[in-house]
N, C-alpha and C positions, 0 to 999 in steps of 0.2 A: 642273469645274476653275476656279479663280479665279486671275486674274493676280496674282502676288506682287510687290510693290514691294520689292526688296531694300534693306536698310539698310546702313550702313557696318558692317564686321566688328567685333566686340568687341575692345577693346583687349587683353584677356588672349590672344586668339588671334593678334592682330597681333605682340605681343611673343614669342609662342611660335614663330611662323613665322620671324621675324627671326633668331632664334638658330640656326635649322636650315637656312635658305636662304642659306648661306654656302659659300665655296670649301671650307672644312674644318670641318664642323659638329661633328666629334668623335664618339666611340663613344656609341651609344644616342641620338643626336640626329637621327635621320632625320625628315624632313618627310613623315610618312605618316599615314594615318587610324588605323592600328593604334597608332602612338605617341600620337596625339591622344586616343584612347580611355583611355589610361593617365594623362593629365594631369588632376589634380584641380582645376585652376584654369581652364584653357582649355575643357575640355569642358563644365562646367556654363555657362560664359558663352556658348558656342555654343548650347546647348540653350534658354537663357533668350532669346537673340536671335531664334532661328528661331521659337519659340513666340509671341513678341510680334509679330514682323512678319507672321506668318500669322493673327493673331487667334484662335489656338487651335483652327484647324481643319486637317485633313489636306491637304497640297498637292495630292494627286491626286484623293481621293474626295469631300472635303468633310465627312467624319466628324469630330465634335468630339474633340479630343485634350486630354489633361490634363497639367499639371504642377504639382507641389506642392514648392516650394523650401523651405518652412518645416519640413517633416517631416524626421526623421532616421531612416534615410537619405532622400535626395531621392526623391520618387516622379515618375517620368518615364514617362508612358503613351504613348510614341511612340518610333520609331527615327529615326536620321539617314539620309536617303536621298540617294544621289548622282545628280544629274540626268544628267550624263555618268557612266555606270556605271564603277565602280572598274576593271573589266577594261580599259577603253579610255582611262583617265586617264594623262596624262603626269606625271612626278614632281612632287609637290606639289599636284597638282590635286584629289586625293582628300581633301586636308585643307584645301581652299580654301573659304572661307565662301560665295563666289559660286556653288559647285557643290553646296551642301547645302541640303536642305529637311527639314522635319519631316513625318513620315508615319505613319499608322496601319499596323500595330499596334505595340505595344511590343516590344522584343527578347525572344526566347525566350518568345513568348506561349503556347506549348503546343499550337498548332494550325497547320495549313497554310492561309494565307488564299487565296481563290480569286479575289481581285480586288485591284487597288491596286499599291503599290510592290513588294511580294514577287513578285507575278505577273510584274512588268516584267522582273525579273532583270537580265541584262546587255544588255537591249535599250535603245537602239538601237546598233548598231555604227556606226563613222563613215560607212560607206556608206549606212546607213539613217536617218541623223540627219534627213534632209529629211522623213522620214515621221512624226516625233515632234513633237506639239504640247506644248511644255513650259510649265509654270505660270509660267515666268520670261519667256515670250514676251508682248510687249505685245498686248493684245487676244485672248488665248487663249480667255477666257470666251465671247466672241461666236461662236466657232467651233463651239460645241456647243449643241444645242437640247434643251430639256426640256419634256414635256407634263405635264398634271395627274396622270398616273399614275406619274410618275417616270421615265418611259422617256427614253433619251438617244439622240440621233442627231446626225450632222453638220449644222450650220446650213445648209451648202452641199452638196448631194449630190455635187458634183464635188470636194470636198475630200478627196482621198485620205489626207492626214496625219491629219485628224481621224478618218476611218474606221479607219485602222491604229492610232491611239492608243487608241481605244474598244476595239478588239479585243485589243491587246497588254496593256493594263492591266485588262482585264475590266470596263470601266465599265458595261456593259450586263448584267452578271451579275444574275440574278434577286433575289439577297439584297440586293445594293446598290440595285437598282431598288426593292425593298420599303422599304428604309430611306428613300430619297428620297420615295416615296409617303407614308409615314408622317409625315415632316417637313412636306410639303405639306398633308396633311390637318389636321395639328396647327395649322398657320398659318390655314388657311382655315375650319376647323371647330373653334374652341376649345371645350372641355368645356361641353356643355349649351346651345350657342347656334351660330348661323351668323354669319360675319363680315359686318358691315353694310358699306355703301359707304364710309362715313366712316372706319370702322375699317381697312378694306383700304387706303384712301389713306394713313392715318397709318402703317400698318405699312410700307408701301412707302418712304414718306419716311424712316422710322427705318432701314430696311436701307440705303438709299442714303447717309444721313448717317453711319452707322457705317462703311460701306466707305470714304467719302472721308476720314473722320478717321483711320482706320488707314493709308490710303495717304499721308496726310500726316505720319506718323510718331507718331500718338497711340496711346494705350493703350486698346484695344478688344477685347472678347471677342465674336467673331462667333457668331451663331446656326448650329447645325449645318445644312449645306446652304443657307446664306444666299443664295448666288448662284443656286441653283435656285429658291428661293422668289421671289427678286427678279425672275427672268425669268417666272415663272408669274403673279405678281400683277397686271400690266397687263391680261392677258387676262381674269382674274377681275373686275377693275375695270370693264372695258368690258361685261361681261355684267350686272353689277349696275347699271350706268348704263342699259343697255337695259331692265332690269326696272323701274327707277324711272320711266323715260320712259313705259313702257306703263301703269303704275299711274296716273301722272298724267293721261295721255290717257283712260284709262277713268273716271277720277273726273271729268274735265271733261265727258265725254259724259253721265255720269250726272246732272250738275247741269243739263243743258240740258232 
């Protein structure tokens, strides 16, 4: 899970909400998610905004999501997720940009996901909110640890919220773990070769630069599971540095 830096809501949504959050909004003018889904101007603006601020990856899993605004009809390969579940929203909150994120899979995907936003369902309740690590929480990424095998665990074994979030969102599910492992292997072992020390350093620098640019409001398409790879790379770099030093030491001894 990567910390999402929310951007200002799109103007089309601001205008849409302003017409409905009045004393007498009129017939068919409720400020609800159901009504938002019917609006052909505000809804695409929300989808575009969420996709952009997340760098094209799912808010909970890190799976790459897609959006093609140029096709007819629009191709939106994700659904809008409520951080505070709709069941527990006060009026207007289920159509509030600050409560929405983009998540895998797309609506009506034809299968029942075993991890991610759909698994979360109506959790957490207000009473359990303290046990939910949200992607909108500053520093949420650092609360989860990933190893080279793609396995996830709380960074702090005493962090009950991280443990519960992993469980409720199915973040340790075998399929998702395999996807993370594949992304890590793809980064550390490009086709036909192993990543060199310099290449590993450059990749880490690129991932960090992309993340910083995105957080500053830039247009960036993040690599799938980029935050996982970014966490694993420093350990790989230290290993490669150790190998390099050992070779240099061996070469020095051989010359004596």
